[in-house]
N, C-alpha and C positions, 0 to 999 in steps of 0.2 A: 354511661352504659344504658341508663333508663331511656335516654333520647333515642338510642339506636333500636331499642326494643319497640318503642312507640312508632318509630319510622317504619320498621319492618311490619308491624301490625297494620299500619296504614297501607302499606304495599299489599298485604294480604287482602285487605278489604277491596282495594282497587282491582286486584286480580280476580276476586270473586265476581265483581261487576263485569269485568272483561269476559270472563267465561260465560256468563249469562247472555251477554250481547253476542258473543261468537256462536253460541248454541242457537239463538234466535236467527242469526244470519244463515246458519245451515238450513233451517226450515224455510226461510224466505227464498234463498237461492234455489232450493229444490222446487218450490212452487213456481218461481219465475221460469225455471227450466221446463216444467210440465206444461206451462201455458205458452211456451215458445218465446219468452221475452229475453232469454239469455242462453248462452251456450253451456256446455257441460263442464267447462273448465272451472267455473266458480263452484259447482257442486262437488267437484273432486278436491279442490283446494280448501274449502271451508272446514272440513273435519280436521285437516292438518293444522289449521289455525287454532281450533279448539284444543287439539292435543298439545300444541306448543304452549297454550295458556295454562293447561293442567300441569305441564312440566314446570313452568315458571312458578306455579303455585306450590308445587312440591318443594322446589328449591327454596322458596321464600319461607315455607314452614320450617325448614331446617335452619335458616338464618334466624328465625324468631326463637327457636328452641334453645340454641346455643347460649345467648345472653341470659335467657330466663333461667337456665340451669345454673349459670354463674351467679346470678343474684340469689337463687335458692341456696346454693352452697355457701355463699358469703354470709348468709343470715343464719348459718348453723344447720342447714337442712341435710347436709351430707351425713352428719352423725345420726340423724333420725333414720335415714335410709339404711345405714350400716346396722343400727340397733334392731330395726325391724327385720332386716335380712337375717341377722344372727338368730333372732328369736324364732323366725319362721323355719330356719334350717334345723334348729335343735328341738323344736316343739312338734 
């Protein structure tokens, strides 16, 4: 389980880098279009790629959270959450 958590965290890191690159590409393509070095197709498609990368990041975060919750619960964390919830609702 710990290996899958680490692998998913590595994927998150890679996706963060990809998002940064895609955002830079949006800027670059807009400049290239303004100075007539490329057509508008790249300017239109680049934000779609950024949005796809953000979507992949959101999904990866979900994959990371699942095993982490399992590890937390297996270490006795679920009782802590239940006790604090019970205390908060009665206090």
